Every structure is written in C-alpha cells, then in structure tokens.
C-alpha positions in Angstrom: 0.1 -0.1 0.0 2.7 2.6 1.0 4.7 2.0 -2.8 1.0 2.7 -4.3 0.6 6.1 -2.1 4.2 7.0 -3.1 3.4 7.1 -6.8 -0.1 8.5 -6.4 -1.5 10.1 -3.4 1.8 11.1 -1.9 2.8 13.4 -5.1 -1.0 14.9 -5.5 -0.4 16.0 -1.7 3.0 17.6 -2.0 2.2 19.7 -5.6 -0.7 20.9 -3.6 -3.3 19.2 -6.4 -5.0 16.8 -3.8 -8.4 18.3 -4.1 -8.2 17.5 -7.7 -5.8 14.3 -8.3 -4.3 11.3 -6.7 -7.1 9.6 -5.4 -9.9 8.2 -6.6 -13.1 10.2 -5.6 -16.5 12.4 -7.0 -15.5 15.0 -8.8 -11.9 14.5 -9.4 -9.6 14.4 -12.4 -10.3 11.1 -14.4 -6.6 9.1 -14.5 -6.1 5.8 -13.4 -4.9 2.4 -14.4 -6.9 -0.7 -14.3 -5.1 -4.0 -13.4 -5.8 -7.4 -14.2 -4.4 -8.2 -10.3 -4.8 -6.5 -7.7 -1.5 -4.8 -6.3 -2.1 -5.3 -2.7 -1.5 -8.8 -2.6 1.5 -8.6 -4.8 3.3 -5.5 -5.8 4.1 -6.7 -9.8 0.5 -7.2 -10.3 1.2 -3.6 -11.3 2.7 -4.3 -14.7 -0.4 -6.0 -15.7 -2.3 -3.5 -17.0 -5.6 -3.6 -18.4 -6.7 0.2 -19.6 -5.5 3.4 -18.7 -8.3 6.2 -18.5 -6.2 9.5 -19.0 -8.1 12.9 -19.0 -11.5 10.7 -19.1 -10.3 9.3 -22.1 -10.6 5.3 -22.0 -7.2 3.6 -23.9 -7.8 -0.4 -23.9 -5.2 -3.2 -23.9 -5.1 -3.2 -27.5 -4.5 1.1 -27.9 -2.2 0.9 -25.3 -0.1 -1.8 -27.4 -0.4 0.3 -30.3 1.1 3.4 -28.3 3.9 1.4 -27.2 5.0 0.2 -30.9 4.8 3.6 -31.8 7.0 4.7 -28.9 9.7 2.0 -29.8 9.2 2.4 -33.9 10.3 6.3 -32.9 12.6 5.4 -30.1 14.6 3.3 -33.0 14.8 5.6 -35.6 
C-alpha cells in the first residue's frame, strides 16, 4: 500500500493538488490505471495493465499496445 500511495496520493499532496487528483473520488480528474490483478497481493501486479483512463479518455489494452509500438518505432529511428 505504501508503494502505491507513494506513486499516487503522496505526490498530489506534495504538489498541492490533492483536491483534484491523487485518489479516486467524485469530482477528481479521471486518471487511473486498471489492472488485471490486485497490486496489494503482489506489487508485480502493477505490470498487469488492462486499461488506462487519462483525462477522461479510456485506452484499452489494444490501444496501449499500439501506442507502445509507435513509441518503440520512434525511439529506434
């Protein structure tokens, strides 16, 4: 739990934006990562990404894989 908070809630608190982000609550920015397994059971489950919601837009696994391919292709140019 401490590792997850260190990556989410704590930075929002530090940056003074905890009213808008850092936790999942009504009226906060809809930026979150959806996982296939509980990271509290095993921190490596943070690598089992199903989808991402960023700025209210859903990117499913297929879209994330496409973005990754584009980034890799750009990096090796």
